[in-house]
N, C-alpha and C positions, 0 to 999 in steps of 0.2 A: 504493500500500500504506500502511495506517495505521501509525503508529509503534508499535513493540512495547510492550506494556503492562508496567509495572514490577511484577514478581512477587516475593514473599518468597523468601528463600534456601531451597534444598531441605532444609536441616537444621533448619528451624524446627519447634517442636513442633506437632503436628497441630491442637489447639484454637486456638492463636494463628494458625496459617496459615489455618484456616477462618474465623476472625473477621476477619482482614485481607481475605481474598477476599470475604467477605460485605459488609464496608464498601465495598469497591470496586464490588461489584455494585449496592449501594444508590445510590452516586454516579452510576454509569452509567445506572441506571434513572431517576433524577431528571432527568438530561440527555437521556434518550431517545437515547443514543449507540449506535445499533444495531450498526454495524460493530465497534466495540471490544468491545461486550458479546458479540457472537458469537465474537470472537477469544478472549475469556476463557472462554466456554462450551466452545470447542474444547480449550483448555488443560485444563479440568477433566475432560473426557472422556478425553483422552490420559494425564493423570496418575492416572486411576483414582479420582478423587473422586466421579465419577458413573458409573453409578447409585449413589445414596447407600446406605451401609451403616451408618454411624455417625450419631448424633444431630447432630453438628456438620456432617456432610455434608448431612443433611436440611435444615438451615438454608440451605445454598447452593442446593439445588434449589428451596426455597420462594422465595428471592430471585430466582432465574432465572424462576420462574413470574410474579412481579410485574413483572420487567423486560420480558418479552415482552408482557404485558398492556398495559403503558404504551406499548409500541411498536406497538400495534394488531395483534399477531400471536397471536391466541387459540389457534391450532392448536399453536404452539410452547409456549405456556403449558401446554397439556394434556400435551405431551410431557415437559415438566419435572415436572409433577405425577406422571406415571407413574414418574419416577426417585426418588420419595420412598418410603422403606420403608413397608410396610403394617403397621398401619393409619395413614393420614395423620392428622396433627393437625387439630383443628377449624379452626385458622387457615389451613391449606393448602386445606381444602375451601372456606372462605370466599373465599380469593383466586381459586380456580378459578372459582367461581360469578361473582365480580365480573368476571373476565377475559372470560367469555362475555357477561355482561350488558352491560358497557360498550362492547363491540365489536360490537354488533348481532346477537348470536346468542341471542335469548331462549329458544328451545326448548332449546338445549344447556345454557343456564344453569339452567333449571328442572329439566331431566333430571339435572344434576349435584346439584342440591339434593335431589331425591328419592333419588338413590343415596347421598348422605350420610346421610339419615335411615334408609335401609335398612341401612346399615352400622353403625347404632347410635350415630351421632354426633348429639347434640342440636343443635337450632337455637339460634343465639346472636344477639346484637345486631350481629354482623358478617356473618352469613349471611342473615338475614331481609331486610334492606334490598335487597341485590342481587336476591334472589329475587322480591321485590315489584316491583322495576323490570322484571324479565323478564316477569312476568305482565302488567304494564301495556303492555309493548312488543309482546307477541305479537299476531299477526293475530287478529281477532275470530273468524274461522271455525275457527282451529286452537286457540284457547284453551278449555280445559274450562269449561263454564258456571259451575261453582261454585268454580273455582280461587281467585278473590279472597277469597271467604268462607272457604274451607278454610284458606288461608294466614293469614288474620286469626285464625281459631279456634286454629290452631297457635301463633301468636304470643301469644295471650291466655293460653295454658297455660304459657308459659315465665316465668322470673324477670324477663324484660325487657318484660313487658306494659305497664308504666308508663313505659318509657324513651322519651324525647322523639324520639329519632332513629328508633327502631323504629315508634313511633306515626305519625310524619310520613311514613315510607316507605309504611306501609299506607294511610294517608289519601290519599297521592298516587296509589297504585295504584287505589283505589276511584274517585277523580276521573277518572283517565285511562281507566278501563274504563266510565265513564258511570254508575256507581252513586253519584249525587250525594247521595241521601238517606242512604246508609250513610256516605259521607264526612262529611256534615254532623253525623250522630249521633256519629261517632267524634271529630270536632273538638270538639264540645260536651262530650264526656266526658273529654277529655285533661286530666290533672292539670297538665301543663306544655305550653306551645306555643312553637315557635320560628318564625323567618321562613319555614322550609320548610313548616311546617304551614299558615301563613296563605297563602303563595304557592300551595300545591297546591290549596287550596279556591277561591281567587280564580280561578286559571286553569281549574279544572274547570268552574266556572259560565260563564266566558268562552268556553271551547271549545264548551260546549253552547248558546251563543247567549243565555244568560240574563244579559244585560249589566247590567240594574239590580241584580240580586243580587250580581254581581261587584263593581260599584262600591260597593255598600253595605258589603260585607266589607272592601274596601280602606279606606273611610272609618273603619270600626271599628278597623282595624289602626293607622291614623294616630292615632286618639284614644287608643289604648292605648300609644302611643309605641313600636310595634314597629319595629325598625331594618330597614325594607324594603330589599331588595337589587335588583340590576339585573334579575333574573328577574321579580320582582314588578312593578317599574315597567314593564318591557317588556310584560308581560301586560296591564296596565291601559291602556297606550297602544294596544295592539292592539284592546282593547274600544272605545276612542274612535274608532279608525280604522274598525272594522266598522260602528259606528253613526254615522259621520261627525260626531262631536261635536268640532268644531274647537276651540271656546273652552275646553272642559274639557281636551282633549288638550294645548292650549298651556299650561294651568296645570300639568299634570303635567310637561310639558317643563321649565318654569321650576323646579319643585321638583327635577327631576333635575339641573339645572345647579347648584343650590345645594348638593346633596349629592355632586357630582362623578360621579354615575351616568351622565351623558350620555356619558362617555368609553367606556362599554361598547359593543362592536359589536352586542350584542343589543338594547340600548336604541336605538342608532343605526338599526338596520334597522327597528325598529317606528316610529320617528319618520319615517323616509323614507316608509314606508307610510301613516302618518297624514296627512302633509301632501299626499302624492300623491292619496289617496282623497278629501281635502277640496278638491281642485282647486288647491292651492297648490304646483304642481310645482317652481317655482323655490326655494321654501323646502326642499323635499325634496332638491333638488340641493345646496343650501348645507349641509344637515346632512351629506350624504354627503361633500362635499369637505372639510369641517372635522373629520370623524371621525378621531381620532388612531390608532385601530386598526380595521382592516377584516377581516371574515371573509367567507366565501362567502355568508352570509345577507344581508349589507348590499349586496354586489354584485348579488345576485339582486333585492333590493328596488328598487334604482335602475334595473335593467334593465326590470322590469315597469312602473315608473313612466314611463320613457321610452316604452315600447310603448303603454301605455294613453292617453298624452297625444299620441300621434302623432309623437313625436320619434324617428323610426326611424333616421336617421343617427347620432343621439346613442347609441342603443342599440347599434348596431354598433361605434361607437367605444369605448364602455364595455366591450364584450366583449373587444376587443383589449387594452385596458388591463388588464383582469382577468387575461387569460392571461399578459401580460408581467409581472404582479405575482406570478406563480407559482401562481395558483389554478386548480384543475382543475374544469371545468364539470360540473354534475350534471344530472339530468333536469329540475329546475326551471329551470336556466339555459337549456336548449334550448327549453323551453316558452315562456319569455319571448321568445326570439329569433323563434320561429315565430309568436307572437302579434304581434310587431312587423311581421313580413313580411305577415301577414294583414291588419293594419289599414292597410297601405300598398299592398296588391295586388302585392307583389314575389314573383312565383311562382318565378323562377329562384333568387333568394337563399334562399327558403324551402326549395326542393329541396336546395340546397347545404348548408344547416344540418342538414337532415334526414339527409343522407348523412354529414355530419361527426359527427353524434351517434353513429352506428354505429361510425365509425372511432375515436371516443374511448372506445369500450367501454361506452357508455350505450345500453341496449336500449330502443327506442321503446315507450312504453306507449300505452294507448288514448287518453289525453288529447293525445298528440303526433299521433296519427292524426286526432283530431277537429280539431286546429288546422290540419293540412294539408288536410283536407276543407273546412274553413271558408275557407282561403286560395284553393283552387281554385274553390270555389263562388262566392266574392265577385266573381271576374272572369268568371263565366259558363261555366267549364269543368266543367260538371256531369257530363258523361259520364266525364271523367277522374277526377273525385272518386268516382264510383260504382265505377269500376274499382279505385281505390285501396282502397276499403272491401272489395271482394271479394277483395283480395289480403292482407288483414290476417291475421296469424298467430293472432289470438285472435278470439273472437266479438265483433262490434261492439256496444258498449254504447249506451245511450240518447243520450249526448252526441254520438256520431258521426252517428247518424241525425238527431238534432236539427240538427246543423250543415248536413247536406245538405238538410233540409227548409227551413231558413232561406234557403239559396241558391235553392231552387225558388220560394220566395215572392218573392225579389228579382227573379227573371227570369221569373216567371209560368209556370213549367213545371209545370202541374197534373198531368200524367201521372206524371212522376218523383216529384212530391210525394206522390202516392197510394202509390207503392211504398215511399218512405221512411217514411211514416206507418205503413203496415202493418207494416213490419219493426220500427219503433220500438215499436209497441204489443205486438209479439210478445216484446219484452224484459220485459214485465210493467209497463211504464210507465203511470202514470195521469196523465201530464202534461197539464194543461189548455192549456199553451202550444202543445203539438203539435197538439191539436185546433183551436185557434184559428188557428195558422199554415196548416194545411190548408184550413180554411174560408175564410180571407182570400185564399189562393192561388186557390181556385176563384172567389171573388168578383172578384178582379182580372182573371181570365181570362174573366169574363162568365158563368161557370157557376153561377148563383145557386141553381138547384135542388140541385146537388151540395153547395154551401155549406150550404144549409139541412139537407140530410141528415146532414152531418157534425155540425152543432150538435145535431140530434135524437139521433144516436148518443151524443154526449157527455152529453146529459141522461139518456138511458136507462141509461148506464153509471154514473150518479151522480157524474160528474166535474164539479166546479164551476170556473168560470173564475177564474183568479187576478186579484184586484183590482189595477188599476193604482194605484200610490201614489207621490206625490211629496212631498218635504218640504224645508223651508228653515229654517236655523238663524239667528236674529238676536236680538241683545240677550239672550243666554242662554236663549232659548226656542226649541223646535222646533215649527214649524207644519206640519201634515200635511194633504194634500188628496187627494181622489179626483175622478174626472171629474164635472163638473156639480154639484160639492158647494156647498152654501149654508149649511153649519153653522158656518163660521168667523164670529167676531164682527164681522169687517169685510168680510163677503161683498158687501154692497151697494157698498161703495167699490171692491172688487176688480173686480166685474163692470163698474162704470162706467168705471174706468180702462182696462180691456181693450177696451171698446166704443169709447172715444175713440181708442185706439191702432189698433184694427181699421180705423177710417175712414181714418187716415193710411196704413196698410198697403195698403188697397184702392186708394187714390189713387196709391200708388207701384208698383202692378202686381201685388200679391199676389192669387192665385186659389186657393181651397181645393182640395186634392187629396183627393177622396173615394173613390179607387179601392179603399182597404182596408176600406171600410165593408161589412160582410158582409150586411146586410139589403138586400133589393131594395125600396127606398123612393125617393120623389122627391128631386130635387136639394136643395131647401130643408131637408128633414129630414136628409139626409146631411151638409150643411154644419153644421147645428146639432149633429150628433153629434160632430164633430171640433173644434168651435170652443172648447169649454171642457174640454179634457183636463187632467188633474191638473197637469202641468208648467206649463201656461199660467196656471192659477190661482195656483200658487206664485210664478211670475214676476210676476203681477199684484200680489201682496202685496209682493214685493221692490221693485217700482216705488214703492210707498207708503212703505216703512219703511227700505229700504237707502239710505244717503246717496249723493248724486251722487259719481261718481268711484270708488266701491267696487263691484267686480263683484257681481252677483246670483248666488249659488251655490245651485243646486238639485240634489237627488238624486232618482233615479227607480228603482223596482225592476224595471221592464220596459224593453224596447228602445223608444227614442223613435220614433214613427211618422213616415212621410215628410212628411205635412202639417205636423206640429208642427215638424219640423226646418226646413222651408222657412219657416214662419211666424215662427219665432224669429229667423231671419236678417233678415227684413223688420222685425221689431220692433226689433232693435238698430240698424238703419239709420235708422228713423224716430224713435227716442228718444235715440240717442247713448249708450245704456247698453251695458255688457259683461255677457254672461250666460255662466256656466260651468255646464254641465249634465252630470251623470254618470248615464248609464243603465246597464243591466246588461251592456253590452258595452265601453264606452270612455268617454272624456271628450270633450266638445265645448266649445270656446271660441268663442262667437259675438261678433263685433265688426264694426261698420260693414257689416253685410249679408253677412259671410262666416263660415264655420266652419272651425276648425282641422283638421277631418277631411277637408276637401276634398270633401265630399259622398260620402265613401266610408266606410261604417260597417256 
């Protein structure tokens, strides 16, 4: 039992009593002391101070509303709101809207905002920002199409149209709803901007994948001496991570250290992701270990880093440490664990974590089923994977059928691949990858006529094959390649060095694997097709410009093919170089003829 709360003597005048109780509620709210706050709430009810009848009592109800909002109990906030005499003051409406908005109930928040307007209470600088946050957080399907513009129009008619906080909230709403043109127009028209305005625009462009624009706005913010915060820096680091711009990301990291923003767990989680995605997983681990404050985001970031780099035991160990630290896993945590199991072929462990997810109150989503299908498919348990799909409580999306199709390609199960592809196309997918997987599965099974028919159907449907692209960052410049590309200014040197290495590889026992070549052509033409895939050209440039002793780091937008994976192992054995390759599934560290994935990817 908590110690009894010290209350004013019963004979104290009512206003003084109310003010003292209000001050006590404010203190409990700041401390988020839920048990003592509930004890005080009970006292107020028993003493007849609630439901409120006097203005002094209304203040108590308002403070209770805020208290429960900060304790993440919006339903209790609503109950406290109902104890306020009608009509509630504008401040009470604003607090109710904020309670719903900040506790993940955007629909309830926007509904409260509309009820406030219907009650004749005008929108203010305290009610518009949480309403904008609610619109931004709402599911796209449930959000009225014109809601962002309607709220902006309403805000423009209030006396707070030029308020920097209102403007920043509306700008953030536009950016999160994907209305970047409106966000940019509002930003340019704002009479005053703050760090929230700048950050909202930067992150809006970053989330839309418009990385150069996001970086350009960030540079402008620095030129105007805007005191960027941890949110801004975290967003820019995420941009560098998505584009694997290691050198630029390291510069932002250095700036974060100088401004002490690296202590933020949000910056820390972005840095873990940056170094992991750039192939420097040890640096990612160091950032994590040195983080003075950890949140669930940084734990999830280090878990996925361990999973993608094949450090499965480390992922399991981190998960136990996370639980011991008092963090409750969420759906992202379990997706990281299932990915780790998938990359290591640990079916029993994967099933255990899948069951633990349900026991922890986390309902499996389609991405968790896709990870389980991928796990079962990688070890050849294709029928079991198909049974799992048929048992799903929701309609299997493209990702689930895509995972099964990949498994069929690995094990040359052309019949199941045809079923998976048919169901995948029924989802409305126009994925070129699915067509190519089905075609290569038929080709690997020797069914070249079927492979040709798939390619014809792809052309007839107007689906274009996604271009395989690889890139390498060196000396502040990003060099990009496609297969058989000769546009690079050092192409002749690249092809020469690869030919010399190929001779050594052949002498060491390398034989090209052409089973995935979809065209029914002779052996020489098949070998020529796979010899100069984009990742090999990027590695060739790395052999020329990356100093000895420094790993050659290459990124690729598609899965590395079987032949290139085998060829790079031979290349590292014959050259003594280390190659770190990130494809769209995981990281591969090639060294002395071996790969960190253990040939399981």
